[in-house]
PDB file of N, CA, C and O in Angstrom:
ATOM      1  N   MET A   1     207.793 202.537 129.233  1.00  0.00           N
ATOM      2  CA  MET A   1     206.150 202.290 128.531  1.00  0.00           C
ATOM      3  C   MET A   1     205.958 203.076 129.354  1.00  0.00           C
ATOM      4  O   MET A   1     206.830 203.259 130.204  1.00  0.00           O
ATOM      5  N   ASN A   2     204.726 203.825 129.384  1.00  0.00           N
ATOM      6  CA  ASN A   2     204.266 205.050 129.917  1.00  0.00           C
ATOM      7  C   ASN A   2     202.804 204.361 130.871  1.00  0.00           C
ATOM      8  O   ASN A   2     202.535 203.174 131.057  1.00  0.00           O
ATOM      9  N   ARG A   3     202.164 205.410 131.276  1.00  0.00           N
ATOM     10  CA  ARG A   3     201.773 204.675 132.446  1.00  0.00           C
ATOM     11  C   ARG A   3     199.796 204.103 132.060  1.00  0.00           C
ATOM     12  O   ARG A   3     198.886 203.813 132.836  1.00  0.00           O
ATOM     13  N   ARG A   4     199.852 204.161 130.613  1.00  0.00           N
ATOM     14  CA  ARG A   4     198.758 204.062 130.198  1.00  0.00           C
ATOM     15  C   ARG A   4     199.054 202.262 129.788  1.00  0.00           C
ATOM     16  O   ARG A   4     198.379 201.299 130.152  1.00  0.00           O
ATOM     17  N   GLN A   5     200.334 202.278 128.893  1.00  0.00           N
ATOM     18  CA  GLN A   5     200.285 201.485 127.889  1.00  0.00           C
ATOM     19  C   GLN A   5     200.867 200.426 129.460  1.00  0.00           C
ATOM     20  O   GLN A   5     200.472 199.267 129.336  1.00  0.00           O
ATOM     21  N   ASP A   6     201.310 200.555 130.187  1.00  0.00           N
ATOM     22  CA  ASP A   6     201.593 199.286 131.149  1.00  0.00           C
ATOM     23  C   ASP A   6     200.412 198.771 131.962  1.00  0.00           C
ATOM     24  O   ASP A   6     200.453 197.585 132.292  1.00  0.00           O
ATOM     25  N   LEU A   7     199.039 199.740 132.440  1.00  0.00           N
ATOM     26  CA  LEU A   7     198.327 198.799 132.111  1.00  0.00           C
ATOM     27  C   LEU A   7     197.437 198.369 131.357  1.00  0.00           C
ATOM     28  O   LEU A   7     196.384 197.970 131.853  1.00  0.00           O
ATOM     29  N   THR A   8     197.619 198.347 130.125  1.00  0.00           N
ATOM     30  CA  THR A   8     196.516 197.779 128.981  1.00  0.00           C
ATOM     31  C   THR A   8     197.223 196.459 128.648  1.00  0.00           C
ATOM     32  O   THR A   8     196.545 195.637 128.030  1.00  0.00           O
ATOM     33  N   ALA A   9     198.439 196.144 128.954  1.00  0.00           N
ATOM     34  CA  ALA A   9     199.685 195.499 128.252  1.00  0.00           C
ATOM     35  C   ALA A   9     198.596 194.236 129.115  1.00  0.00           C
ATOM     36  O   ALA A   9     197.662 194.060 129.897  1.00  0.00           O
ATOM     37  N   ARG A  10     199.793 193.500 128.065  1.00  0.00           N
ATOM     38  CA  ARG A  10     199.094 191.716 128.218  1.00  0.00           C
ATOM     39  C   ARG A  10     199.629 191.421 129.141  1.00  0.00           C
ATOM     40  O   ARG A  10     200.811 191.452 128.800  1.00  0.00           O
ATOM     41  N   ASN A  11     199.576 191.081 130.336  1.00  0.00           N
ATOM     42  CA  ASN A  11     200.019 190.549 131.388  1.00  0.00           C
ATOM     43  C   ASN A  11     199.985 188.764 131.163  1.00  0.00           C
ATOM     44  O   ASN A  11     200.969 188.045 131.333  1.00  0.00           O
ATOM     45  N   ILE A  12     198.581 188.273 130.737  1.00  0.00           N
ATOM     46  CA  ILE A  12     198.644 186.316 130.664  1.00  0.00           C
ATOM     47  C   ILE A  12     199.135 186.117 128.791  1.00  0.00           C
ATOM     48  O   ILE A  12     199.001 186.922 127.869  1.00  0.00           O
ATOM     49  N   PRO A  13     199.451 185.358 128.795  1.00  0.00           N
ATOM     50  CA  PRO A  13     200.118 184.625 127.899  1.00  0.00           C
ATOM     51  C   PRO A  13     198.982 184.137 127.022  1.00  0.00           C
ATOM     52  O   PRO A  13     198.052 183.416 127.381  1.00  0.00           O
ATOM     53  N   SER A  14     199.286 184.836 125.351  1.00  0.00           N
ATOM     54  CA  SER A  14     198.071 183.857 125.134  1.00  0.00           C
ATOM     55  C   SER A  14     198.325 182.629 124.936  1.00  0.00           C
ATOM     56  O   SER A  14     199.319 182.068 125.398  1.00  0.00           O
ATOM     57  N   ALA A  15     197.215 181.930 124.034  1.00  0.00           N
ATOM     58  CA  ALA A  15     197.118 179.781 123.918  1.00  0.00           C
ATOM     59  C   ALA A  15     198.526 180.515 122.582  1.00  0.00           C
ATOM     60  O   ALA A  15     199.726 180.688 122.798  1.00  0.00           O
ATOM     61  N   GLN A  16     198.191 180.629 122.036  1.00  0.00           N
ATOM     62  CA  GLN A  16     199.138 180.340 120.857  1.00  0.00           C
ATOM     63  C   GLN A  16     200.808 180.385 121.924  1.00  0.00           C
ATOM     64  O   GLN A  16     201.567 179.442 122.147  1.00  0.00           O
ATOM     65  N   ASP A  17     200.903 181.570 122.305  1.00  0.00           N
ATOM     66  CA  ASP A  17     201.868 181.598 122.900  1.00  0.00           C
ATOM     67  C   ASP A  17     202.236 180.751 124.269  1.00  0.00           C
ATOM     68  O   ASP A  17     203.331 180.763 124.832  1.00  0.00           O
ATOM     69  N   GLU A  18     201.165 180.077 124.636  1.00  0.00           N
ATOM     70  CA  GLU A  18     201.522 179.018 125.979  1.00  0.00           C
ATOM     71  C   GLU A  18     201.932 177.696 125.395  1.00  0.00           C
ATOM     72  O   GLU A  18     202.780 177.016 125.973  1.00  0.00           O
ATOM     73  N   LEU A  19     201.339 177.279 124.215  1.00  0.00           N
ATOM     74  CA  LEU A  19     201.681 176.275 123.492  1.00  0.00           C
ATOM     75  C   LEU A  19     202.949 176.275 122.895  1.00  0.00           C
ATOM     76  O   LEU A  19     203.728 175.322 122.923  1.00  0.00           O
ATOM     77  N   GLY A  20     203.214 177.728 122.170  1.00  0.00           N
ATOM     78  CA  GLY A  20     204.859 177.224 121.917  1.00  0.00           C
ATOM     79  C   GLY A  20     205.493 177.142 122.480  1.00  0.00           C
ATOM     80  O   GLY A  20     206.508 176.537 122.132  1.00  0.00           O
ATOM     81  N   ALA A  21     205.368 177.752 123.937  1.00  0.00           N
ATOM     82  CA  ALA A  21     206.741 177.297 124.853  1.00  0.00           C
ATOM     83  C   ALA A  21     206.239 176.132 125.817  1.00  0.00           C
ATOM     84  O   ALA A  21     206.912 175.926 126.827  1.00  0.00           O
ATOM     85  N   LEU A  22     205.466 175.601 125.656  1.00  0.00           N
ATOM     86  CA  LEU A  22     205.351 174.542 126.049  1.00  0.00           C
ATOM     87  C   LEU A  22     206.210 173.798 125.891  1.00  0.00           C
ATOM     88  O   LEU A  22     206.509 173.850 124.697  1.00  0.00           O
ATOM     89  N   GLY A  23     206.994 172.900 126.550  1.00  0.00           N
ATOM     90  CA  GLY A  23     208.005 171.953 126.264  1.00  0.00           C
ATOM     91  C   GLY A  23     207.474 170.254 126.560  1.00  0.00           C
ATOM     92  O   GLY A  23     206.961 169.837 127.598  1.00  0.00           O
ATOM     93  N   GLY A  24     207.729 169.597 125.509  1.00  0.00           N
ATOM     94  CA  GLY A  24     208.252 168.455 125.855  1.00  0.00           C
ATOM     95  C   GLY A  24     207.985 167.467 126.689  1.00  0.00           C
ATOM     96  O   GLY A  24     208.805 167.637 127.591  1.00  0.00           O
ATOM     97  N   HIS A  25     207.059 166.120 127.071  1.00  0.00           N
ATOM     98  CA  HIS A  25     207.228 165.896 128.578  1.00  0.00           C
ATOM     99  C   HIS A  25     206.975 163.995 128.416  1.00  0.00           C
ATOM    100  O   HIS A  25     206.009 163.272 128.658  1.00  0.00           O
ATOM    101  N   PRO A  26     208.144 163.771 127.978  1.00  0.00           N
ATOM    102  CA  PRO A  26     208.468 162.721 126.978  1.00  0.00           C
ATOM    103  C   PRO A  26     208.133 161.784 128.022  1.00  0.00           C
ATOM    104  O   PRO A  26     208.157 160.791 127.296  1.00  0.00           O
ATOM    105  N   ASP A  27     207.814 161.282 129.257  1.00  0.00           N
ATOM    106  CA  ASP A  27     206.927 160.143 129.901  1.00  0.00           C
ATOM    107  C   ASP A  27     205.769 160.406 129.932  1.00  0.00           C
ATOM    108  O   ASP A  27     205.156 159.729 130.757  1.00  0.00           O
ATOM    109  N   TYR A  28     204.942 161.396 129.158  1.00  0.00           N
ATOM    110  CA  TYR A  28     203.320 162.154 130.229  1.00  0.00           C
ATOM    111  C   TYR A  28     202.968 162.528 128.243  1.00  0.00           C
ATOM    112  O   TYR A  28     201.896 163.080 127.995  1.00  0.00           O
ATOM    113  N   ASP A  29     203.886 162.194 127.081  1.00  0.00           N
ATOM    114  CA  ASP A  29     202.972 163.243 126.101  1.00  0.00           C
ATOM    115  C   ASP A  29     201.879 162.358 125.452  1.00  0.00           C
ATOM    116  O   ASP A  29     201.916 162.401 124.222  1.00  0.00           O
ATOM    117  N   HIS A  30     201.090 161.710 125.882  1.00  0.00           N
ATOM    118  CA  HIS A  30     199.539 161.149 125.063  1.00  0.00           C
ATOM    119  C   HIS A  30     198.788 161.460 126.020  1.00  0.00           C
ATOM    120  O   HIS A  30     199.000 161.867 127.162  1.00  0.00           O
ATOM    121  N   PRO A  31     197.157 161.039 124.963  1.00  0.00           N
ATOM    122  CA  PRO A  31     196.041 161.394 125.125  1.00  0.00           C
ATOM    123  C   PRO A  31     195.353 161.444 126.537  1.00  0.00           C
ATOM    124  O   PRO A  31     195.878 160.545 127.194  1.00  0.00           O
ATOM    125  N   GLY A  32     194.546 162.001 127.186  1.00  0.00           N
ATOM    126  CA  GLY A  32     195.020 161.785 128.674  1.00  0.00           C
ATOM    127  C   GLY A  32     195.984 162.585 129.694  1.00  0.00           C
ATOM    128  O   GLY A  32     195.641 162.620 130.876  1.00  0.00           O
ATOM    129  N   SER A  33     196.937 163.102 129.372  1.00  0.00           N
ATOM    130  CA  SER A  33     197.783 162.719 130.369  1.00  0.00           C
ATOM    131  C   SER A  33     197.815 164.203 130.710  1.00  0.00           C
ATOM    132  O   SER A  33     197.498 165.119 129.952  1.00  0.00           O
ATOM    133  N   ALA A  34     198.279 164.308 132.061  1.00  0.00           N
ATOM    134  CA  ALA A  34     197.061 165.602 133.043  1.00  0.00           C
ATOM    135  C   ALA A  34     198.383 167.165 132.417  1.00  0.00           C
ATOM    136  O   ALA A  34     197.900 168.287 132.569  1.00  0.00           O
ATOM    137  N   TYR A  35     200.219 167.102 131.647  1.00  0.00           N
ATOM    138  CA  TYR A  35     200.573 167.304 131.587  1.00  0.00           C
ATOM    139  C   TYR A  35     201.109 167.866 130.200  1.00  0.00           C
ATOM    140  O   TYR A  35     202.235 168.157 129.797  1.00  0.00           O
ATOM    141  N   GLN A  36     199.404 167.909 129.439  1.00  0.00           N
ATOM    142  CA  GLN A  36     198.851 168.433 128.480  1.00  0.00           C
ATOM    143  C   GLN A  36     197.605 169.217 128.971  1.00  0.00           C
ATOM    144  O   GLN A  36     196.640 169.093 129.725  1.00  0.00           O
ATOM    145  N   LEU A  37     198.472 170.540 127.674  1.00  0.00           N
ATOM    146  CA  LEU A  37     197.006 171.516 128.263  1.00  0.00           C
ATOM    147  C   LEU A  37     195.806 171.557 127.529  1.00  0.00           C
ATOM    148  O   LEU A  37     195.802 171.889 126.343  1.00  0.00           O
ATOM    149  N   ALA A  38     194.943 171.293 128.050  1.00  0.00           N
ATOM    150  CA  ALA A  38     193.630 171.489 127.459  1.00  0.00           C
ATOM    151  C   ALA A  38     192.783 171.272 126.416  1.00  0.00           C
ATOM    152  O   ALA A  38     191.945 170.612 125.801  1.00  0.00           O
ATOM    153  N   PHE A  39     193.545 172.279 126.586  1.00  0.00           N
ATOM    154  CA  PHE A  39     193.029 172.906 124.360  1.00  0.00           C
ATOM    155  C   PHE A  39     193.391 172.150 123.414  1.00  0.00           C
ATOM    156  O   PHE A  39     193.043 171.993 122.243  1.00  0.00           O
ATOM    157  N   THR A  40     194.401 171.549 124.327  1.00  0.00           N
ATOM    158  CA  THR A  40     195.629 170.742 122.802  1.00  0.00           C
ATOM    159  C   THR A  40     194.815 169.600 123.483  1.00  0.00           C
ATOM    160  O   THR A  40     195.465 168.843 122.763  1.00  0.00           O
ATOM    161  N   ASP A  41     194.063 168.817 124.139  1.00  0.00           N
ATOM    162  CA  ASP A  41     193.844 167.855 124.423  1.00  0.00           C
ATOM    163  C   ASP A  41     192.411 166.837 123.458  1.00  0.00           C
ATOM    164  O   ASP A  41     191.200 166.843 123.676  1.00  0.00           O
ATOM    165  N   GLU A  42     192.931 166.341 122.777  1.00  0.00           N
ATOM    166  CA  GLU A  42     190.918 165.827 121.843  1.00  0.00           C
ATOM    167  C   GLU A  42     190.496 165.178 123.425  1.00  0.00           C
ATOM    168  O   GLU A  42     189.844 165.829 124.241  1.00  0.00           O
ATOM    169  N   THR A  43     190.897 164.071 123.619  1.00  0.00           N
ATOM    170  CA  THR A  43     190.573 163.227 124.494  1.00  0.00           C
ATOM    171  C   THR A  43     190.008 163.590 125.267  1.00  0.00           C
ATOM    172  O   THR A  43     188.811 163.624 124.981  1.00  0.00           O
ATOM    173  N   PHE A  44     190.162 163.812 125.894  1.00  0.00           N
ATOM    174  CA  PHE A  44     189.931 165.448 127.069  1.00  0.00           C
ATOM    175  C   PHE A  44     188.547 166.066 126.761  1.00  0.00           C
ATOM    176  O   PHE A  44     187.491 165.972 127.386  1.00  0.00           O
ATOM    177  N   LEU A  45     188.840 166.703 125.660  1.00  0.00           N
ATOM    178  CA  LEU A  45     187.515 167.669 125.241  1.00  0.00           C
ATOM    179  C   LEU A  45     186.150 167.493 125.109  1.00  0.00           C
ATOM    180  O   LEU A  45     185.093 168.083 125.332  1.00  0.00           O
ATOM    181  N   LEU A  46     186.796 165.921 124.432  1.00  0.00           N
ATOM    182  CA  LEU A  46     185.274 165.651 124.162  1.00  0.00           C
ATOM    183  C   LEU A  46     184.493 164.066 125.516  1.00  0.00           C
ATOM    184  O   LEU A  46     183.517 163.337 125.698  1.00  0.00           O
ATOM    185  N   ARG A  47     185.523 164.334 125.930  1.00  0.00           N
ATOM    186  CA  ARG A  47     184.433 163.712 126.987  1.00  0.00           C
ATOM    187  C   ARG A  47     183.106 164.202 127.231  1.00  0.00           C
ATOM    188  O   ARG A  47     182.570 165.024 126.488  1.00  0.00           O
ATOM    189  N   GLU A  48     182.342 163.523 128.668  1.00  0.00           N
ATOM    190  CA  GLU A  48     180.867 164.306 128.850  1.00  0.00           C
ATOM    191  C   GLU A  48     180.891 165.519 128.996  1.00  0.00           C
ATOM    192  O   GLU A  48     180.724 166.536 128.323  1.00  0.00           O
ATOM    193  N   GLU A  49     181.187 165.161 130.233  1.00  0.00           N
ATOM    194  CA  GLU A  49     181.155 166.104 131.327  1.00  0.00           C
ATOM    195  C   GLU A  49     181.858 167.738 130.712  1.00  0.00           C
ATOM    196  O   GLU A  49     182.009 168.775 131.358  1.00  0.00           O
ATOM    197  N   LEU A  50     182.149 167.492 129.418  1.00  0.00           N
ATOM    198  CA  LEU A  50     182.048 168.831 129.361  1.00  0.00           C
ATOM    199  C   LEU A  50     181.385 169.200 127.901  1.00  0.00           C
ATOM    200  O   LEU A  50     182.121 169.697 127.049  1.00  0.00           O
ATOM    201  N   ARG A  51     180.334 169.017 127.679  1.00  0.00           N
ATOM    202  CA  ARG A  51     179.373 169.421 126.738  1.00  0.00           C
ATOM    203  C   ARG A  51     178.807 169.987 126.809  1.00  0.00           C
ATOM    204  O   ARG A  51     178.056 170.270 125.875  1.00  0.00           O
ATOM    205  N   PRO A  52     178.760 170.569 127.990  1.00  0.00           N
ATOM    206  CA  PRO A  52     178.507 172.124 128.110  1.00  0.00           C
ATOM    207  C   PRO A  52     179.013 172.811 127.476  1.00  0.00           C
ATOM    208  O   PRO A  52     178.468 173.657 126.767  1.00  0.00           O
ATOM    209  N   VAL A  53     180.738 172.510 127.632  1.00  0.00           N
ATOM    210  CA  VAL A  53     181.684 173.584 127.348  1.00  0.00           C
ATOM    211  C   VAL A  53     181.553 173.805 125.518  1.00  0.00           C
ATOM    212  O   VAL A  53     181.323 174.818 124.857  1.00  0.00           O
ATOM    213  N   ARG A  54     181.818 172.359 125.105  1.00  0.00           N
ATOM    214  CA  ARG A  54     181.024 172.752 123.463  1.00  0.00           C
ATOM    215  C   ARG A  54     180.658 173.551 123.252  1.00  0.00           C
ATOM    216  O   ARG A  54     181.238 174.532 122.788  1.00  0.00           O
ATOM    217  N   MET A  55     179.112 173.379 123.621  1.00  0.00           N
ATOM    218  CA  MET A  55     177.773 173.351 123.235  1.00  0.00           C
ATOM    219  C   MET A  55     178.312 175.378 123.249  1.00  0.00           C
ATOM    220  O   MET A  55     178.210 176.217 122.354  1.00  0.00           O
ATOM    221  N   GLN A  56     178.731 175.465 124.343  1.00  0.00           N
ATOM    222  CA  GLN A  56     179.171 177.271 124.452  1.00  0.00           C
ATOM    223  C   GLN A  56     179.979 177.531 123.133  1.00  0.00           C
ATOM    224  O   GLN A  56     179.812 178.507 122.402  1.00  0.00           O
ATOM    225  N   LEU A  57     181.110 176.254 122.881  1.00  0.00           N
ATOM    226  CA  LEU A  57     181.981 177.113 121.954  1.00  0.00           C
ATOM    227  C   LEU A  57     181.021 177.525 120.859  1.00  0.00           C
ATOM    228  O   LEU A  57     180.832 178.589 120.270  1.00  0.00           O
ATOM    229  N   GLU A  58     180.368 176.080 120.771  1.00  0.00           N
ATOM    230  CA  GLU A  58     179.701 176.060 118.976  1.00  0.00           C
ATOM    231  C   GLU A  58     178.733 177.282 118.628  1.00  0.00           C
ATOM    232  O   GLU A  58     178.276 177.425 117.494  1.00  0.00           O
ATOM    233  N   LEU A  59     178.403 178.312 119.876  1.00  0.00           N
ATOM    234  CA  LEU A  59     177.411 179.310 119.566  1.00  0.00           C
ATOM    235  C   LEU A  59     178.110 180.392 119.790  1.00  0.00           C
ATOM    236  O   LEU A  59     177.572 181.498 119.728  1.00  0.00           O
ATOM    237  N   LEU A  60     179.669 180.211 120.142  1.00  0.00           N
ATOM    238  CA  LEU A  60     180.664 181.189 120.759  1.00  0.00           C
ATOM    239  C   LEU A  60     181.248 181.660 119.290  1.00  0.00           C
ATOM    240  O   LEU A  60     181.372 182.834 118.940  1.00  0.00           O
ATOM    241  N   LYS A  61     181.654 180.237 118.331  1.00  0.00           N
ATOM    242  CA  LYS A  61     182.530 180.467 117.882  1.00  0.00           C
ATOM    243  C   LYS A  61     181.862 181.435 116.115  1.00  0.00           C
ATOM    244  O   LYS A  61     182.707 182.094 115.509  1.00  0.00           O
ATOM    245  N   PRO A  62     180.839 181.392 115.713  1.00  0.00           N
ATOM    246  CA  PRO A  62     180.133 182.119 115.078  1.00  0.00           C
ATOM    247  C   PRO A  62     180.214 183.333 115.515  1.00  0.00           C
ATOM    248  O   PRO A  62     181.035 184.031 114.921  1.00  0.00           O
ATOM    249  N   GLU A  63     179.590 183.851 116.418  1.00  0.00           N
ATOM    250  CA  GLU A  63     179.106 185.474 117.018  1.00  0.00           C
ATOM    251  C   GLU A  63     180.537 186.106 116.726  1.00  0.00           C
ATOM    252  O   GLU A  63     180.674 187.226 116.234  1.00  0.00           O
ATOM    253  N   LEU A  64     182.007 184.930 117.225  1.00  0.00           N
ATOM    254  CA  LEU A  64     183.224 185.846 116.972  1.00  0.00           C
ATOM    255  C   LEU A  64     183.534 186.409 115.871  1.00  0.00           C
ATOM    256  O   LEU A  64     183.784 187.580 115.588  1.00  0.00           O
ATOM    257  N   MET A  65     183.472 184.923 114.933  1.00  0.00           N
ATOM    258  CA  MET A  65     183.504 185.413 113.371  1.00  0.00           C
ATOM    259  C   MET A  65     182.418 186.352 112.425  1.00  0.00           C
ATOM    260  O   MET A  65     182.686 186.931 111.372  1.00  0.00           O
ATOM    261  N   GLN A  66     181.416 186.318 112.978  1.00  0.00           N
ATOM    262  CA  GLN A  66     180.624 187.460 112.498  1.00  0.00           C
ATOM    263  C   GLN A  66     180.902 188.539 112.832  1.00  0.00           C
ATOM    264  O   GLN A  66     180.546 189.521 112.180  1.00  0.00           O
ATOM    265  N   THR A  67     181.619 188.619 113.947  1.00  0.00           N
ATOM    266  CA  THR A  67     182.194 190.298 114.602  1.00  0.00           C
ATOM    267  C   THR A  67     183.305 190.290 113.756  1.00  0.00           C
ATOM    268  O   THR A  67     183.395 191.210 112.944  1.00  0.00           O
ATOM    269  N   GLU A  68     184.087 189.508 113.788  1.00  0.00           N
ATOM    270  CA  GLU A  68     185.606 190.335 113.246  1.00  0.00           C
ATOM    271  C   GLU A  68     185.219 189.996 111.573  1.00  0.00           C
ATOM    272  O   GLU A  68     186.071 189.342 110.971  1.00  0.00           O
ATOM    273  N   GLN A  69     184.294 190.304 111.001  1.00  0.00           N
ATOM    274  CA  GLN A  69     183.426 190.739 109.965  1.00  0.00           C
ATOM    275  C   GLN A  69     182.846 191.936 109.521  1.00  0.00           C
ATOM    276  O   GLN A  69     182.938 192.398 108.384  1.00  0.00           O
ATOM    277  N   GLY A  70     182.230 192.425 110.497  1.00  0.00           N
ATOM    278  CA  GLY A  70     181.975 193.472 110.314  1.00  0.00           C
ATOM    279  C   GLY A  70     180.150 193.295 110.761  1.00  0.00           C
ATOM    280  O   GLY A  70     179.402 194.250 110.971  1.00  0.00           O
ATOM    281  N   VAL A  71     179.839 192.129 110.809  1.00  0.00           N
ATOM    282  CA  VAL A  71     178.303 191.387 110.578  1.00  0.00           C
ATOM    283  C   VAL A  71     177.452 192.298 111.936  1.00  0.00           C
ATOM    284  O   VAL A  71     177.870 192.327 113.093  1.00  0.00           O
ATOM    285  N   GLN A  72     176.868 192.620 111.705  1.00  0.00           N
ATOM    286  CA  GLN A  72     176.514 193.774 113.712  1.00  0.00           C
ATOM    287  C   GLN A  72     174.895 192.936 113.678  1.00  0.00           C
ATOM    288  O   GLN A  72     174.336 192.582 114.716  1.00  0.00           O
ATOM    289  N   SER A  73     174.206 192.679 112.044  1.00  0.00           N
ATOM    290  CA  SER A  73     172.966 192.086 113.264  1.00  0.00           C
ATOM    291  C   SER A  73     172.567 190.772 111.723  1.00  0.00           C
ATOM    292  O   SER A  73     172.745 190.886 110.511  1.00  0.00           O
ATOM    293  N   THR A  74     172.119 189.893 112.383  1.00  0.00           N
ATOM    294  CA  THR A  74     171.583 189.101 110.936  1.00  0.00           C
ATOM    295  C   THR A  74     169.976 188.237 110.973  1.00  0.00           C
ATOM    296  O   THR A  74     169.346 188.793 111.872  1.00  0.00           O
ATOM    297  N   VAL A  75     169.479 187.601 110.619  1.00  0.00           N
ATOM    298  CA  VAL A  75     167.980 187.551 110.263  1.00  0.00           C
ATOM    299  C   VAL A  75     167.875 185.713 110.136  1.00  0.00           C
ATOM    300  O   VAL A  75     168.765 185.029 109.631  1.00  0.00           O
ATOM    301  N   VAL A  76     166.566 185.158 110.726  1.00  0.00           N
ATOM    302  CA  VAL A  76     166.835 183.586 110.624  1.00  0.00           C
ATOM    303  C   VAL A  76     165.409 183.115 110.320  1.00  0.00           C
ATOM    304  O   VAL A  76     164.496 183.277 111.130  1.00  0.00           O
ATOM    305  N   ILE A  77     165.292 182.693 109.467  1.00  0.00           N
ATOM    306  CA  ILE A  77     163.996 182.120 109.250  1.00  0.00           C
ATOM    307  C   ILE A  77     164.117 180.717 109.156  1.00  0.00           C
ATOM    308  O   ILE A  77     165.108 180.066 108.824  1.00  0.00           O
ATOM    309  N   PHE A  78     162.879 180.285 109.521  1.00  0.00           N
ATOM    310  CA  PHE A  78     162.717 178.864 109.877  1.00  0.00           C
ATOM    311  C   PHE A  78     161.379 178.772 108.836  1.00  0.00           C
ATOM    312  O   PHE A  78     160.503 179.590 108.554  1.00  0.00           O
ATOM    313  N   GLY A  79     161.719 176.999 108.283  1.00  0.00           N
ATOM    314  CA  GLY A  79     160.768 176.559 107.519  1.00  0.00           C
ATOM    315  C   GLY A  79     161.404 175.584 107.181  1.00  0.00           C
ATOM    316  O   GLY A  79     162.542 175.189 107.433  1.00  0.00           O
ATOM    317  N   SER A  80     160.086 174.990 106.219  1.00  0.00           N
ATOM    318  CA  SER A  80     159.668 173.159 106.533  1.00  0.00           C
ATOM    319  C   SER A  80     159.072 172.754 104.475  1.00  0.00           C
ATOM    320  O   SER A  80     158.011 172.937 103.878  1.00  0.00           O
ATOM    321  N   ALA A  81     159.939 172.383 104.208  1.00  0.00           N
ATOM    322  CA  ALA A  81     158.934 171.823 102.729  1.00  0.00           C
ATOM    323  C   ALA A  81     157.682 171.646 103.147  1.00  0.00           C
ATOM    324  O   ALA A  81     156.908 171.787 102.201  1.00  0.00           O
ATOM    325  N   ARG A  82     157.202 171.425 104.039  1.00  0.00           N
ATOM    326  CA  ARG A  82     155.451 170.975 104.245  1.00  0.00           C
ATOM    327  C   ARG A  82     154.800 171.807 104.177  1.00  0.00           C
ATOM    328  O   ARG A  82     153.602 171.529 104.123  1.00  0.00           O
ATOM    329  N   ILE A  83     155.295 173.648 104.131  1.00  0.00           N
ATOM    330  CA  ILE A  83     154.851 174.170 104.270  1.00  0.00           C
ATOM    331  C   ILE A  83     154.022 174.326 102.971  1.00  0.00           C
ATOM    332  O   ILE A  83     154.342 173.697 101.963  1.00  0.00           O
ATOM    333  N   LEU A  84     152.639 175.409 102.997  1.00  0.00           N
ATOM    334  CA  LEU A  84     151.418 174.788 101.716  1.00  0.00           C
ATOM    335  C   LEU A  84     151.641 176.102 100.563  1.00  0.00           C
ATOM    336  O   LEU A  84     151.590 177.200 101.118  1.00  0.00           O
ATOM    337  N   PRO A  85     151.876 176.155  99.082  1.00  0.00           N
ATOM    338  CA  PRO A  85     152.076 177.309  98.352  1.00  0.00           C
ATOM    339  C   PRO A  85     151.557 178.262  98.867  1.00  0.00           C
ATOM    340  O   PRO A  85     150.447 178.090  99.372  1.00  0.00           O
ATOM    341  N   ARG A  86     152.127 179.478  98.910  1.00  0.00           N
ATOM    342  CA  ARG A  86     151.130 180.675  98.845  1.00  0.00           C
ATOM    343  C   ARG A  86     149.386 181.014  97.990  1.00  0.00           C
ATOM    344  O   ARG A  86     148.625 181.943  98.262  1.00  0.00           O
ATOM    345  N   ASP A  87     149.214 180.119  97.141  1.00  0.00           N
ATOM    346  CA  ASP A  87     148.089 179.962  96.649  1.00  0.00           C
ATOM    347  C   ASP A  87     147.263 178.979  97.245  1.00  0.00           C
ATOM    348  O   ASP A  87     146.053 178.991  97.474  1.00  0.00           O
ATOM    349  N   THR A  88     148.029 178.228  97.430  1.00  0.00           N
ATOM    350  CA  THR A  88     146.668 176.373  98.191  1.00  0.00           C
ATOM    351  C   THR A  88     147.059 177.542  99.614  1.00  0.00           C
ATOM    352  O   THR A  88     145.965 177.479 100.176  1.00  0.00           O
ATOM    353  N   ALA A  89     147.518 178.073 100.094  1.00  0.00           N
ATOM    354  CA  ALA A  89     147.167 178.355 101.898  1.00  0.00           C
ATOM    355  C   ALA A  89     146.113 179.381 102.190  1.00  0.00           C
ATOM    356  O   ALA A  89     145.809 179.639 103.355  1.00  0.00           O
TER     357      ALA A  89
END
């Protein structure tokens, strides 16, 4: 491996690699176990203290998906059923 590849090589396993390498802990393999990876523990993720993290994920997910699809900009239009028709307004 040349020096540039060495500097840009992934030194931290991906979440998928981590999950695949995780060995089971039969005595601790239940929801809320400290031995369960946080991102696989639904009980942990749904705690009230993690609401800001979940909110951040809700904002990040569509941004990442749009970036993957090549969307560079969007237009958001807010409206309401109470808006008067053009001829009345």
